N, C-alpha and C positions, 0 to 999 in steps of 0.2 A: 286574747291571743289571736283569735280568728281575724279580728279587725286589723291588727298589725300585719299579718301575713297577706291580707287582701291589698293593703297599701303598698307593700313591697312588690307584689305581683303586678299591680297597676303601674308601678314605677319602672320595673324591670322590662316588661313587655315592650313599651314604646322605645326604651333604650336599645333593646335587641333589634327591633325593626329599624331604628335609625342607623345602627351599625351596619345592617345588611344593605340598606339603601346607600349609605356612604361607600361601602365596599363595591357595590354595583356601579356607582358613579365613577369611582377611581379606576375600575377595570375598563369601563367604556372609554375614559380619557386616555388610558394607556394604549388601548387598541387604536384609537384615532391618531395618537402621536406616532405609533409605529407605521401606520399607513402613510401619514404625511412625510415621515422620514424616508420611506421607500420612494415616494413621488419626487422628493427633492433629490434623492440619489440618482434617479433616472434623468432628471433635468440637468443635473451637474455633468453626468456622463455625456449627454447630448451637447452641452456647451463646450466641454473639453474636446469633443470630436470636431465640432465646428471651428474651434480655435486652432486646432492642429491643422485643419485644412487651410485656414487663412494664413497660418505661418508658412506652410509649404508654398502657397501662392506668392507670398511676400518674398521669400527667398528666391524663387524662380524669377520674379520680376526684378529684384535687386541685382541679381547676377547678369541680367540683360542690359543694365545701364552701363554705357561706355561713352567715349568721346565721339564716336561715329554717330551714335543715337542723338547726342546733344547737337551736333551739326545738322543732322536731319530735322530736328525739331526747331531749328532756327537760332540756336545759340551761336555766338561768334566770339573769337578771341579778342581781347582788348589790350591795347598797349599800356594804358595807364589806369589801373583799377581805382575805383572810388569806393572808399569805405564809409559806411554810415555809422556814426557813434550813437550809442544808446543813451538817451537823456532820461533823467528821473521824472517821475510824474509831477513833482513840485516844480522842477525847472520848466517843464513844458507848460504847466498851467500859469506860471509866472510870465513866461514869454507871451502867452496868449493875452494876458491882462495888460501888458505893456503896450501891445499893438493897439 
C-alpha cells in the first residue's frame, strides 16, 4: 500500500507543478496581449487623427479649384476636344507585335 501511494504522489506532484507553470504562462500571454491591444488602439487613434487632418486639407484644396485657377496654371479652352479611347492590354500588345 505504501508503494502505491508513493507512485501516486510522484505522479501527482509533477502534474500539479505543470498545471501551475501552464497557468503562469497563460496569464503572462494574456497580459502581453492586453498591452499589445492598448498600443494598437493608440496607433489607430493617431492614424485616424492624421486621416481627419488630411481629409480637411483635401476638402479645402478641392474647394479652391475653379476655372480661374486652371487658366492661371496654363490650361486653355479648346475648340475641338480629342478623346483618347482605352484599349485592352491584348489589343495593345498585338499592335506592338505587328509593328
